[in-house]
Steps between C-alpha positions, in 0.01 A plus 500: 500500500534796731674483833322749722615644825839637400623851574296564811766671711784546250741248656661217304403134519717222637505132409408291807482128571162476666338233712131579521296244695748224415511582127846610390529739208707787364326836507578869455401738780538870558799575720285718725300188586819313589700770680420808704534773237260743661253449216174309509436288194194298408637354177440135434751219512572383145586140415817473295319272253255784425791736423644239264168461318456876469854533361440232236169662407670841459778352283246317283300820459816686400594231247145511359544873436860480389455716190379793710763429763786482249395829342496676837827338600673616176370854554635503854841367401 
């Protein structure tokens, strides 16, 4: 799973309680879309559930390649 639309303007994302057409949800939006930062950003709004799924997928991928990961980790320590 890839979450596209990040890193458009370089600003950070903020967690927002959103009410879109009567549907309440928690999303992450670029600060420049929430506040006047002087930057224009066209990045997408990301549902928090999608971030959770992407995080679990990344951890599972890391665990699946733990031998390679542990070798690199030991070299770096």
